[in-house]
C-alpha positions as CSV (number, residue, x, y, z in Angstrom):
1,M,-4.1,27.1,0.9
2,K,-5.7,24.6,-1.4
3,I,-5.2,20.9,-0.9
4,G,-6.6,18.4,-3.4
5,V,-7.2,14.7,-2.7
6,I,-6.5,12.0,-5.3
7,G,-9.1,9.3,-4.7
8,T,-12.4,7.8,-5.7
9,K,-15.8,9.6,-5.3
10,G,-18.0,7.7,-2.9
11,G,-15.0,5.9,-1.5
12,W,-15.1,6.0,2.3
13,S,-11.5,6.9,2.9
14,S,-11.2,9.3,0.0
15,E,-14.3,11.2,1.0
16,K,-13.1,11.3,4.6
17,L,-9.8,12.8,3.6
18,A,-11.5,15.3,1.3
19,D,-13.8,16.3,4.2
20,A,-10.8,16.8,6.5
21,A,-9.0,18.9,3.9
22,E,-12.2,21.1,3.5
23,Q,-12.5,21.5,7.3
24,K,-8.9,22.6,7.5
25,T,-8.6,24.8,4.4
26,G,-12.1,25.8,3.5
27,S,-12.0,24.2,0.0
28,R,-12.8,20.7,-1.2
29,L,-11.4,19.0,-4.3
30,L,-11.6,15.2,-4.7
31,I,-9.8,14.2,-7.9
32,E,-10.5,11.0,-9.9
33,M,-7.4,10.2,-12.0
34,D,-9.4,8.7,-14.9
35,K,-10.8,12.2,-15.5
36,V,-7.5,14.0,-15.5
37,V,-5.9,15.5,-18.6
38,L,-2.2,16.1,-19.0
39,D,-1.5,18.8,-21.6
40,L,2.2,18.7,-22.3
41,D,2.0,21.6,-24.8
42,T,0.9,24.0,-22.2
43,G,2.5,22.2,-19.2
44,S,-0.8,21.9,-17.4
45,V,-2.8,19.1,-15.8
46,W,-6.6,19.6,-15.8
47,Y,-9.4,18.2,-13.7
48,N,-13.0,19.5,-14.2
49,G,-11.6,22.9,-15.3
50,Q,-9.1,23.2,-12.5
51,D,-5.4,23.4,-13.4
52,L,-3.9,21.2,-10.8
53,A,-0.5,22.9,-11.2
54,E,-2.0,26.0,-9.5
55,I,-3.0,24.4,-6.2
56,D,-0.7,24.1,-3.2
57,A,-0.7,20.3,-2.7
58,L,-2.2,16.9,-3.4
59,I,-2.7,14.0,-1.0
60,I,-2.9,10.6,-2.7
61,K,-5.4,8.3,-1.0
62,K,-6.3,6.1,-3.9
63,I,-5.1,6.2,-7.5
64,G,-7.4,3.4,-8.8
65,A,-10.0,0.9,-7.7
66,R,-7.6,-2.0,-8.2
67,Y,-3.8,-2.3,-8.2
68,S,-2.5,-2.7,-11.8
69,P,0.4,-1.6,-13.9
70,D,-1.9,1.1,-15.3
71,L,-1.5,2.9,-12.0
72,L,2.1,3.5,-12.8
73,D,1.1,5.7,-15.7
74,R,-1.3,7.7,-13.5
75,L,1.6,8.2,-11.2
76,E,3.7,9.5,-14.1
77,I,1.1,12.3,-14.6
78,L,1.4,13.2,-10.9
79,R,5.2,13.0,-11.2
80,F,4.9,15.7,-13.9
81,L,2.9,17.8,-11.5
82,A,5.5,17.3,-8.8
83,G,8.2,18.4,-11.2
84,K,6.2,21.6,-11.8
85,G,6.4,22.4,-8.1
86,V,3.2,20.9,-6.6
87,R,3.8,19.2,-3.3
88,I,2.4,15.7,-3.3
89,F,1.9,13.4,-0.4
90,S,3.3,10.8,-0.9
91,S,5.8,11.5,-3.6
92,P,4.7,9.7,-6.9
93,S,8.3,8.5,-7.4
94,N,8.3,7.0,-3.9
95,I,5.0,5.3,-4.5
96,M,6.3,3.7,-7.7
97,K,9.0,1.9,-5.6
98,V,6.4,0.1,-3.5
99,L,3.3,-0.3,-5.8
100,D,4.8,-3.4,-7.6
101,R,5.1,-6.3,-5.1
102,L,8.4,-7.4,-6.6
103,S,9.9,-4.0,-6.5
104,C,8.8,-3.6,-2.8
105,T,10.2,-7.1,-2.0
106,V,13.6,-6.4,-3.6
107,T,14.0,-3.1,-1.7
108,L,13.0,-4.8,1.6
109,Q,15.5,-7.6,1.0
110,L,18.3,-5.3,0.1
111,G,17.5,-3.3,3.2
112,G,18.0,-6.5,5.4
113,I,14.3,-6.8,6.4
114,P,13.3,-10.3,7.4
115,M,10.5,-11.7,5.2
116,P,9.0,-15.1,4.5
117,P,11.1,-17.3,2.2
118,T,10.3,-16.1,-1.4
119,T,11.0,-17.3,-4.9
120,I,10.4,-15.4,-8.2
121,T,10.6,-17.1,-11.5
122,E,9.0,-17.2,-15.0
123,D,9.5,-21.0,-15.4
124,V,6.7,-23.3,-14.3
125,G,9.1,-26.2,-13.6
126,L,11.2,-24.0,-11.3
127,A,8.0,-22.8,-9.6
128,C,7.0,-26.4,-9.0
129,R,10.4,-27.0,-7.5
130,A,10.1,-24.0,-5.2
131,L,6.6,-25.3,-4.1
132,E,8.0,-28.7,-3.3
133,H,10.8,-27.1,-1.2
134,Y,8.3,-25.0,0.7
135,G,5.6,-27.7,1.0
136,E,2.9,-25.0,1.0
137,A,3.1,-21.6,-0.6
138,V,1.1,-18.5,-1.5
139,F,1.2,-17.4,-5.1
140,K,0.9,-13.6,-5.2
141,P,0.1,-11.3,-8.2
142,L,2.6,-8.4,-8.5
143,Y,-0.3,-5.9,-8.3
144,S,-2.9,-6.6,-5.7
145,S,-4.2,-5.7,-2.3
146,K,-6.2,-7.4,0.4
147,A,-5.0,-10.8,-0.9
148,R,-7.0,-10.4,-4.2
149,G,-5.8,-12.9,-6.8
150,M,-3.6,-14.8,-4.4
151,I,-3.8,-18.6,-4.2
152,V,-2.5,-21.2,-1.7
153,L,-1.0,-24.3,-3.1
154,T,0.3,-27.5,-1.4
155,A,2.9,-29.6,-3.2
156,G,1.6,-32.7,-4.8
157,P,-0.3,-34.1,-7.8
158,G,-2.1,-31.4,-9.8
159,A,0.1,-28.5,-8.6
160,R,1.8,-28.1,-12.0
161,E,-1.5,-27.7,-13.8
162,V,-2.6,-25.1,-11.4
163,I,0.6,-23.2,-11.7
164,S,0.5,-23.4,-15.5
165,E,-3.0,-21.9,-15.5
166,Y,-1.9,-19.2,-12.9
167,K,1.0,-18.2,-15.1
168,L,-1.4,-17.2,-17.9
169,D,-2.4,-14.1,-16.0
170,N,0.9,-13.8,-14.0
171,P,3.9,-14.2,-16.3
172,I,6.2,-13.4,-13.3
173,I,5.4,-16.0,-10.7
174,Y,5.9,-14.7,-7.1
175,I,5.9,-17.6,-4.6
176,Q,6.1,-17.1,-0.9
177,K,6.3,-19.9,1.7
178,K,3.0,-20.0,3.7
179,I,3.6,-18.6,7.2
180,D,1.4,-19.6,10.1
181,L,-0.3,-16.4,11.0
182,G,-1.9,-17.7,14.1
183,D,-5.0,-15.7,14.6
184,R,-3.7,-12.3,13.5
185,D,-1.2,-10.1,11.6
186,L,-0.4,-6.5,12.3
187,G,-0.7,-3.2,10.5
188,V,1.9,-0.8,11.9
189,V,1.1,2.7,10.8
190,F,3.5,5.7,10.2
191,L,2.8,9.3,9.4
192,G,5.7,11.5,8.2
193,G,8.1,8.7,9.1
194,E,6.9,8.7,12.7
195,Y,5.1,5.8,14.4
196,L,1.4,6.5,14.7
197,T,-0.4,3.4,15.9
198,T,-0.8,-0.4,15.3
199,Y,-3.9,-2.5,14.7
200,A,-4.4,-6.2,14.4
201,R,-6.3,-8.0,11.6
202,C,-7.8,-11.0,13.3
203,N,-8.7,-14.2,11.5
204,Q,-12.1,-15.5,12.3
205,G,-11.2,-19.1,11.3
206,N,-12.8,-19.0,7.8
207,S,-9.8,-18.1,5.6
208,W,-6.1,-18.6,5.3
209,N,-5.6,-14.8,5.4
210,T,-6.7,-12.1,7.8
211,T,-8.0,-9.5,5.3
212,T,-11.4,-7.9,6.0
213,V,-12.4,-9.0,2.4
214,S,-12.0,-12.6,3.7
215,G,-13.9,-12.0,6.9
216,G,-11.1,-10.8,9.1
217,K,-11.9,-8.3,11.9
218,Y,-9.8,-5.4,13.2
219,G,-8.7,-5.5,16.8
220,E,-6.6,-3.4,19.2
221,H,-3.0,-4.3,19.6
222,E,0.0,-2.8,21.5
223,P,3.2,-4.1,19.8
224,D,6.5,-4.5,21.5
225,K,9.5,-2.3,20.7
226,E,11.0,-5.0,18.4
227,I,8.0,-4.9,16.1
228,I,7.9,-1.1,15.9
229,S,11.6,-0.9,15.3
230,L,11.4,-3.5,12.5
231,A,8.4,-1.7,10.8
232,Q,10.2,1.6,11.2
233,K,13.3,0.3,9.4
234,A,11.1,-1.2,6.6
235,Q,9.1,2.0,6.0
236,D,12.3,4.2,6.1
237,L,13.4,2.5,2.9
238,F,10.6,4.1,0.9
239,G,10.1,7.7,2.2
240,L,6.3,7.6,2.1
241,D,4.3,10.3,4.0
242,F,1.6,7.8,5.1
243,T,2.0,4.1,5.1
244,C,1.2,0.8,6.9
245,V,3.7,-2.0,7.3
246,D,2.2,-5.5,7.4
247,V,4.0,-7.5,10.1
248,V,3.4,-11.1,11.4
249,E,4.8,-12.5,14.6
250,T,6.4,-15.9,14.2
251,A,8.3,-18.2,16.6
252,A,11.5,-17.0,15.0
253,G,10.6,-13.3,15.4
254,P,8.6,-10.8,13.5
255,V,8.7,-10.7,9.7
256,V,7.4,-8.2,7.2
257,F,5.1,-9.1,4.3
258,E,5.0,-5.7,2.6
259,V,4.9,-1.9,2.9
260,S,1.6,-0.3,1.7
261,A,1.7,2.2,-1.1
262,F,-1.2,4.2,0.4
263,G,-2.1,2.9,3.9
264,G,-5.6,2.3,5.1
265,F,-7.8,4.3,7.4
266,R,-10.4,1.7,8.6
267,G,-8.2,-0.3,10.9
268,I,-7.0,2.9,12.6
269,V,-10.6,4.3,13.1
270,A,-11.9,0.9,14.3
271,T,-9.2,0.4,17.0
272,S,-8.1,3.8,18.2
273,N,-9.3,7.4,18.9
274,I,-7.1,8.7,16.1
275,D,-8.7,10.4,13.1
276,P,-6.2,9.5,10.4
277,A,-7.7,11.8,7.8
278,Q,-7.4,14.8,10.1
279,R,-3.9,13.9,11.1
280,Y,-2.8,13.5,7.5
281,V,-4.2,16.8,6.5
282,E,-2.7,18.6,9.5
283,Y,0.7,17.0,8.6
284,A,0.4,18.2,5.0
285,V,-0.4,21.7,6.2
286,R,2.6,21.8,8.5
287,Q,4.9,20.6,5.7
288,L,3.5,23.3,3.4
289,Q,3.8,26.0,6.1
290,G,7.4,25.0,6.7
291,S,8.3,25.3,3.0
292,Y,6.7,28.7,2.8
293,A,8.6,30.0,5.9
């Protein structure tokens, strides 16, 4: 059995997953998508002399250093491989549904998942009106992670100028009412659709968000059944093999920010005795063995 990992060389989680695959299967293949060639004439996909259509499975850990629309094209190459019979965790088609923040939000809303009040528009004037209604809001790029590119605006003089400038790089303006996070939000993790664990991202008082990029720290957390049930319902909408649902507890009950396209390992490792890379590889192997039976 040969399982390749889609990731970045030198990336902590990618290398960890590739190591786990090698330990389980005896072979190691870490694939960087910018070095992959799709040959439609022969129906093959090549990476460093290896025809990826000939291996048993791929696990997608990272498909690029930063979220962008370009990642959708890389997923199309992997969708071609999936169509040739290669098992891919998670399905490229399913990742496409969640990679774009707006696509993820629409699916969550149609699924009845509670979220912060949100407005999407291309019109600066209407964006200003939404900001005035919310009082304070977070403007979020459609492709980003760890709060990169997000800005917090308060209604008032000068807001229109900031929004106009923001729109130059973000034609579709995604506006979400700023929610009081308290001192934490939660990452609720699922593997194969089953609940795995939860960790907290704790604000250290130096940022409006809890991401580790902004100084947040991971902490242990045992959620109540209501939070797990909500996160389960949210992740069920996407059919991902491994994911993390971002949840915040509010006075009105828990709400979901988003469902992660890939899920992170660091929060799990920092707050539990679970080895997520080992668990993910073992899950993939069981799925493959079941399909061979």
